[in-house]
C-alpha positions as CSV (number, residue, x, y, z in Angstrom):
1,X,0.0,0.3,-0.1
2,X,1.4,3.0,-1.5
3,X,0.3,6.3,0.9
4,X,1.5,10.0,0.7
5,X,1.1,13.6,1.0
6,X,1.3,16.7,-0.8
7,X,4.4,18.5,0.3
8,X,3.0,21.5,-2.3
9,X,0.0,22.0,-1.0
10,X,-1.2,24.8,1.6
11,X,-3.1,22.7,3.6
12,X,-0.9,22.0,6.7
13,X,0.7,18.5,6.6
14,X,-0.7,17.1,10.0
15,X,-4.1,17.9,8.9
16,X,-3.5,16.0,5.3
17,X,-2.2,13.1,7.2
18,X,-5.2,13.5,9.6
19,X,-7.2,12.9,6.7
20,X,-5.5,10.0,4.8
21,X,-5.8,8.6,8.3
22,X,-9.5,8.9,8.6
23,X,-9.8,7.4,4.9
24,X,-7.3,4.7,5.9
25,X,-9.4,3.3,9.1
26,X,-13.1,3.2,6.9
27,X,-11.3,0.7,4.9
28,X,-12.7,-2.8,5.5
29,X,-9.6,-4.4,6.7
30,X,-9.0,-2.0,9.2
31,X,-12.8,-1.7,10.3
32,X,-12.3,-5.4,10.8
33,X,-9.2,-4.9,13.2
34,X,-5.9,-4.9,11.6
35,X,-3.1,-2.8,12.9
36,X,-2.2,0.4,11.1
37,X,1.3,0.6,10.3
38,X,3.7,2.1,13.1
39,X,4.3,4.9,14.0
40,X,7.7,5.2,12.8
41,X,7.2,3.3,9.3
42,X,3.8,5.4,8.7
43,X,5.8,8.8,9.2
44,X,8.6,7.8,6.4
45,X,6.5,6.4,4.3
46,X,4.4,9.6,3.9
47,X,7.8,11.8,4.5
48,X,6.7,13.6,7.5
49,X,8.2,13.8,10.9
50,X,6.9,11.8,13.9
51,X,6.0,15.3,15.3
52,X,3.7,16.0,12.6
53,X,2.1,12.3,12.2
54,X,1.9,12.2,16.3
55,X,-0.4,15.5,15.7
56,X,-2.9,13.6,13.3
57,X,-2.9,10.5,15.2
58,X,-3.5,11.9,18.6
59,X,-6.5,13.7,17.3
60,X,-8.0,10.5,16.5
61,X,-7.4,9.1,19.7
62,X,-9.1,12.1,21.1
63,X,-12.2,11.7,19.0
64,X,-12.4,7.9,20.1
65,X,-11.3,6.6,16.8
66,X,-8.3,5.1,17.6
67,X,-6.6,3.3,20.0
68,X,-2.5,3.5,21.2
69,X,-1.5,0.0,21.8
70,X,2.2,-1.2,22.3
71,X,2.9,-4.3,20.5
């Protein structure tokens, strides 16, 4: 699965990442309990910092759409 953000877009990267994650978790495999890629891999794939990615993840956790688990 190839994920990417538009680094030239005027929309902040954390908001783009948040939308991408919202769309991703609506896919059937994630609805059925599949884990998202870990934070390090996801940040590398999107070519953003972990801090930027964490902003998006924290918002979704706060809204109850994601759960954080150590594996």
